[in-house]
C-alpha positions as CSV (number, residue, x, y, z in Angstrom):
1,M,-9.3,-9.6,-2.7
2,K,-12.1,-11.9,-1.8
3,R,-12.7,-12.6,-5.5
4,R,-9.1,-13.4,-6.1
5,V,-8.9,-15.8,-3.2
6,D,-12.3,-17.4,-4.1
7,N,-11.2,-18.0,-7.7
8,G,-7.9,-19.6,-6.6
9,E,-5.6,-16.8,-8.0
10,M,-4.4,-16.2,-4.4
11,K,-4.3,-18.5,-1.4
12,V,-4.8,-15.9,1.2
13,A,-5.3,-12.1,1.5
14,F,-5.3,-9.7,4.4
15,A,-7.0,-6.3,4.5
16,L,-5.8,-4.0,7.2
17,H,-6.8,-0.6,8.3
18,P,-4.6,2.1,6.7
19,V,-1.9,3.9,8.6
20,T,-2.9,7.5,9.2
21,M,-0.7,10.5,8.4
22,K,-0.4,11.2,12.1
23,Q,0.9,7.7,12.8
24,I,3.5,8.1,10.0
25,I,4.6,11.5,11.3
26,D,4.8,10.2,14.9
27,I,6.9,7.2,13.8
28,A,9.2,9.4,11.8
29,D,9.5,12.0,14.6
30,S,10.5,9.3,17.1
31,G,13.3,8.1,14.8
32,N,11.7,4.8,14.0
33,I,11.0,3.3,10.5
34,M,7.9,1.7,9.1
35,P,8.1,-2.1,8.4
36,P,8.4,-3.2,4.8
37,K,5.2,-3.2,2.6
38,T,3.4,-0.6,4.8
39,T,3.2,1.6,1.8
40,W,1.5,-1.1,-0.4
41,F,-1.9,-0.2,-1.7
42,E,-4.5,-1.7,-3.9
43,P,-5.6,-1.1,-6.5
44,K,-2.4,0.0,-8.2
45,L,-2.6,2.8,-10.7
46,R,-1.3,2.2,-14.2
47,S,2.0,4.0,-14.5
48,G,0.7,6.0,-17.5
49,L,-1.7,7.8,-15.2
50,V,1.0,9.1,-12.9
51,I,4.1,9.4,-15.2
52,H,4.5,12.5,-17.3
53,T,7.2,13.3,-19.8
54,L,9.5,16.1,-18.6
55,Q,10.7,18.4,-21.4
């Protein structure tokens, strides 16, 4: 992220601590929802690595 900001590809970037599974479970159990983009992660895997043909 620092490299992408430094070379001008991005104007700003934020790196936050990841949400733990316990936090996700506690939020779900309390009937709340996570804010948008809390499931965003970097680096993204290429789809070919995670998609398999079903026959």
